[in-house]
C-alpha positions in Angstrom: -72.0 19.3 -1.0 -71.8 22.2 -3.4 -71.5 25.9 -2.7 -73.1 28.1 -5.3 -72.3 31.8 -5.6 -74.3 33.9 -8.2 -73.4 37.5 -9.2 -72.0 38.4 -5.8 -71.0 42.0 -5.4 -69.4 43.6 -2.4 -68.1 47.2 -2.0 -66.3 48.6 1.0 -67.0 52.3 1.5 -65.2 54.9 3.6 -65.4 58.7 3.7 -62.8 59.1 1.0 -63.1 56.1 -1.4 -65.0 53.0 -2.5 -63.3 49.7 -3.1 -65.1 47.0 -5.1 -64.0 43.8 -3.3 -66.2 41.5 -5.4 -67.4 42.3 -8.9 -70.4 40.0 -9.9 -68.6 36.8 -8.9 -70.2 33.5 -9.8 -68.9 30.2 -8.7 -70.0 26.6 -8.1 -67.6 24.4 -6.1 -66.9 20.8 -7.0 -68.4 18.3 -4.5 -65.9 16.4 -2.3 -63.0 18.4 -3.8 -60.7 21.2 -2.7 -61.2 24.4 -4.6 -58.6 27.1 -3.9 -59.2 30.8 -4.3 -55.7 32.2 -5.3 -54.6 35.7 -5.8 -52.6 38.7 -4.5 -53.6 40.7 -1.4 -56.7 42.8 -2.1 -58.0 40.6 -5.0 -61.2 39.7 -3.1 -60.6 36.1 -2.2 -61.0 36.5 1.6 -64.0 38.8 1.1 -65.6 36.0 -1.0 -64.9 33.4 1.7 -66.3 35.6 4.5 -69.4 36.3 2.5 -69.9 32.6 2.0 -69.3 32.0 5.7 -71.8 34.7 6.7 -69.2 37.0 8.3 -69.7 39.7 5.7 -72.9 40.7 3.9 -72.6 41.2 0.1 -74.4 44.2 -1.6 -76.2 41.9 -4.0 -76.2 38.4 -5.4 -77.0 34.9 -4.0 -75.3 32.2 -2.0 -76.5 28.6 -1.7 -75.1 25.6 0.2 -76.4 22.5 -1.4 -80.0 23.2 -2.5 -80.6 25.7 0.2 -80.2 29.5 -0.4 -78.5 30.9 2.7 -78.2 34.5 1.4 -80.1 36.5 -1.2 -80.5 40.3 -1.3 -83.4 40.1 -3.7 -85.3 37.4 -1.7 -84.5 38.8 1.7 -82.7 35.7 2.9 -79.8 36.0 5.4 -78.9 32.9 7.4 -76.5 33.5 10.3 -73.1 31.7 10.1 -74.1 29.0 12.6 -77.1 28.0 10.3 -75.1 27.6 7.1 -73.6 24.2 7.9 -70.1 25.4 7.3 -66.8 24.9 9.2 -64.0 27.5 9.1 -60.3 27.5 9.9 -59.0 31.0 10.3 -55.6 32.4 9.5 -55.0 33.2 13.2 -56.6 29.8 14.2 -58.8 31.9 16.7 -57.9 29.5 19.5 -58.9 30.6 23.0 -55.6 30.7 25.1 -57.4 30.3 28.4 -59.0 27.0 27.3 -57.7 23.5 27.0 -57.5 21.6 23.8 -60.7 19.7 24.7 -62.6 22.9 25.6 -61.5 24.7 22.4 -62.7 21.8 20.2 -65.9 21.2 22.2 -67.0 24.9 22.1 -69.1 24.8 18.9 -71.0 21.8 20.3 -71.7 23.5 23.6 -73.1 26.5 21.8 -75.5 24.1 20.1 -76.4 22.6 23.5 -75.3 19.1 22.4 -75.5 16.6 25.4 -72.2 16.1 27.2 -71.8 12.4 26.4 -72.2 13.2 22.7 -69.7 16.1 23.0 -67.1 13.9 24.6 -67.6 11.2 22.0 -67.3 13.5 19.0 -64.4 15.5 20.5 -62.4 12.3 21.1 -63.1 11.0 17.6 -62.0 14.2 15.9 -58.9 14.6 18.1 -57.9 11.0 17.2 -58.5 11.9 13.6 -56.1 14.9 13.6 -53.6 13.0 15.8 -54.0 15.0 18.9 -55.1 12.2 21.2 -53.7 12.5 24.7 -53.5 16.3 24.5 -57.1 16.9 25.6 -56.1 18.6 28.8 -53.1 20.6 27.4 -53.5 24.4 27.6 -53.7 25.9 24.2 -50.7 28.2 25.0 -48.5 25.1 25.4 -49.0 23.9 21.8 -46.7 24.3 18.9 -47.9 26.2 15.8 -48.6 22.9 14.0 -50.6 21.6 16.9 -52.6 24.8 17.1 -53.4 24.5 13.4 -54.7 21.0 14.1 -56.9 22.2 17.0 -58.4 24.8 14.7 -59.1 22.1 12.2 -60.6 19.7 14.8 -62.9 22.5 16.0 -64.1 23.1 12.4 -64.7 19.4 11.9 -66.4 18.5 15.2 -69.7 20.1 14.1 -69.7 17.8 11.1 -70.0 20.6 8.5 -71.3 20.2 5.0 -68.3 22.3 3.7 -65.1 23.5 5.4 -63.6 26.9 4.6 -59.9 27.7 5.1 -58.6 31.2 5.3 -54.8 31.1 4.8 -54.5 28.4 7.5 -50.8 27.8 7.0 -49.5 31.3 6.8 -48.3 31.4 10.4 -46.2 28.3 10.1 -42.5 28.3 9.2 -41.5 27.2 5.7 -40.5 23.6 6.7 -43.6 22.9 8.8 -45.8 24.6 6.2 -44.6 22.1 3.6 -45.2 19.0 5.7 -48.6 20.3 7.0 -50.0 21.0 3.6 -49.2 17.4 2.6 -51.0 16.1 5.7 -53.9 18.5 5.2 -54.4 17.5 1.6 -54.4 13.8 2.5 -56.7 14.4 5.4 -59.4 16.3 3.6 -59.3 13.9 0.7 -59.7 10.9 2.9 -62.8 12.4 4.5 -64.3 13.3 1.2 -65.0 16.8 2.4 -65.9 19.7 0.1 -63.5 22.5 0.9 -62.9 26.1 -0.2 -59.3 27.2 0.5 -57.9 30.7 0.4 -54.2 31.5 -0.1 -51.9 34.0 -1.8 -49.2 31.3 -2.0 -49.1 29.8 -5.5 -47.0 26.8 -4.4 -49.5 26.0 -1.6 -52.4 26.4 -4.1 -50.8 24.1 -6.7 -50.0 21.4 -4.1 -53.2 21.2 -2.1 -56.0 21.8 -4.7 -58.1 19.8 -7.0 -59.1 23.1 -8.8 -57.8 26.6 -8.5 -59.8 29.8 -9.2 -57.4 32.7 -9.7 -58.8 36.1 -8.6 -57.8 39.6 -9.7 -59.5 42.9 -8.9 -62.6 41.3 -7.4 -63.2 38.8 -10.2 -62.3 35.2 -11.1 -60.1 35.5 -14.2 -59.5 31.8 -14.7 -60.3 28.5 -13.2 -58.8 25.0 -13.8 -56.7 22.2 -12.3 -53.3 23.1 -11.1 -51.6 21.6 -14.1 -54.0 23.3 -16.5 -53.4 26.7 -15.1 -49.6 26.2 -14.8 -48.9 24.9 -18.2 -52.0 25.8 -20.4 -53.2 29.2 -19.3 -53.3 31.9 -21.9 -54.2 34.7 -19.5 -51.2 37.0 -19.0 -52.0 37.8 -15.3 -52.5 34.1 -14.4 -49.3 33.0 -16.2 -47.2 35.6 -14.5 -48.8 35.2 -11.0 -48.8 31.4 -10.8 -45.2 30.8 -11.7 -42.0 32.2 -13.3 -42.2 32.4 -17.0 -40.3 33.9 -20.0 -42.4 36.0 -22.4 -41.3 36.4 -26.0 -42.7 38.6 -28.7 -43.4 36.6 -31.9 -44.9 36.8 -35.4 -46.9 33.8 -36.6 -45.6 32.1 -39.7 -48.1 29.3 -40.0 -50.8 27.5 -38.1 -50.8 23.7 -38.6 -54.5 23.3 -37.7 -53.6 21.0 -34.8 -53.3 23.5 -32.0 -49.7 24.5 -32.8 -48.2 27.5 -34.6 -44.7 28.2 -36.0 -43.5 31.8 -35.2 -40.5 33.9 -35.7 -38.9 35.3 -32.5 -35.6 36.8 -31.5 -34.7 33.4 -30.2 -35.3 32.0 -33.6 -38.2 30.1 -35.1 -40.2 28.4 -32.4 -43.2 26.0 -32.5 -45.8 26.5 -29.8 -49.3 25.5 -28.7 -51.8 28.3 -29.5 -55.5 29.2 -29.3 -57.5 28.4 -32.4 -58.1 32.1 -33.2 -54.4 32.8 -33.8 -53.7 33.4 -37.5 -50.6 33.7 -39.8 -48.8 37.1 -39.8 -50.3 37.9 -36.4 -48.2 39.6 -33.7 -48.5 37.5 -30.5 -46.8 36.8 -27.2 -45.6 33.3 -26.3 -44.3 32.1 -23.0 -42.5 29.1 -21.4 -41.8 28.3 -17.8 -38.2 28.6 -16.5 -38.1 24.9 -15.6 -39.1 24.0 -19.2 -35.8 25.1 -20.6 -33.4 22.2 -21.2 -29.7 22.2 -21.7 -28.8 20.5 -25.0 -25.7 18.4 -24.5 -22.9 18.1 -27.1 -24.0 15.8 -29.9 -27.7 15.9 -29.0 -28.8 19.0 -30.9 -30.6 19.4 -34.2 -34.2 19.3 -32.9 -37.0 21.9 -32.8 -37.0 25.0 -30.6 -33.3 25.2 -30.0 -31.2 28.3 -29.6 -27.7 29.4 -28.7 -27.2 31.5 -25.7 -24.5 33.1 -23.5 -24.7 32.6 -19.7 -24.8 35.9 -17.8 -25.3 34.5 -14.3 -25.8 31.1 -12.6 -27.1 30.9 -9.1 -27.1 27.6 -7.1 -30.2 27.3 -5.0 -29.6 23.8 -3.4 -32.1 21.9 -5.6 -31.3 23.5 -9.0 -29.3 26.2 -10.8 -31.2 29.4 -11.6 -29.5 30.6 -14.8 -29.9 33.9 -16.7 -28.8 33.8 -20.4 -28.9 36.2 -23.3 -30.1 35.4 -26.8 -29.8 38.2 -29.4 -30.4 40.8 -26.8 -33.2 38.9 -25.1 -32.7 37.7 -21.5 -34.1 34.2 -20.7 -34.4 32.6 -17.2 -33.9 28.9 -16.9 -34.0 26.5 -14.0 -31.6 23.7 -14.7 -31.0 20.4 -12.9 -28.0 19.7 -10.6 -26.4 17.8 -13.5 -26.5 20.8 -15.8 -24.1 23.2 -14.2 -23.0 26.1 -16.4 -20.7 29.0 -15.7 -20.9 32.7 -16.4 -19.7 33.6 -19.9 -20.2 30.1 -21.2 -21.9 29.5 -24.6 -24.6 27.0 -24.3 -27.4 25.5 -26.5 -30.9 25.4 -25.0 -34.2 23.9 -26.0 -37.8 24.4 -25.1 -40.0 21.6 -26.4 -43.1 22.8 -28.4 -45.5 21.3 -25.9 -44.1 23.5 -23.1 -44.2 26.7 -25.2 -47.6 28.5 -25.5 -49.0 31.5 -27.2 -51.2 33.8 -25.1 -54.7 34.5 -26.2 -54.7 37.8 -28.2 -56.3 40.6 -26.1 -59.4 42.2 -27.6 
């Protein structure tokens, strides 16, 4: 099931200011896939989700779930949340502490006056699905954070929604539990073939759980693609910087080989990099490469493209890698080297960034 958003605008007003939370946002979600809205606090991602859910009213635009328009300012359509066929898992889980697990999950069905035998059948099925069988009579206050997250998910699923919405559902879990839960959640949603819209400010979470990511900034979607496309192939400066750690290098194009690569002079030396088609020779550009794309060239292995000599200024052991800061002709470069590539402060090293991992940003108009 698709969710379609067309030219959605939302402004929050107070006595002293106006804040445009959504600026003519248009979006079509992929069916049976997880689309994540990713961005910093205040970018509009939660406002967009709440408008889709019916918890906020936009100023203008249109929202459709499948072929049915559920909100339209121009056409005077405004379906309440319960008529939109959507499930939602909130950041706080919104679990009632005075209710048992069973009562929490059954609540949406009781609101719809579903017969009791059908309620019990569906609640048992969904609790089995999220691996909470046997905890039906457990008070909600006696559950762990991970179990509460599953109760919230079960409650969203029990009404058999067309689309399920997630508003930062893992943010209240500790780091270790968050990592394991996002793996389970990804596998679970995928196995059910559900269409999902997932909101987070955590770029690792977005990359791990999503089929597609829409990056938001200042109330607009600035770029959309698969996690690998955005991480390695974006040419939007905000997206590149927000979605991961990168080195930015000023360059002057020497030549364009007509095959999506340019050769450019930089303070690191002459580098070959992937580039947009509109980049031309003698143009001043910015190129970037990810910290984990930097490789240590071992003795006797050098002589290839995109290599440069550097002096190690600092090396920090993080448990799974070495985070290294080096200097090349007055330019500082960050590198994330493997455990077998230990270097020490003051050491002279030779580094390499393969052309396919180096990319020129699209020139700004």
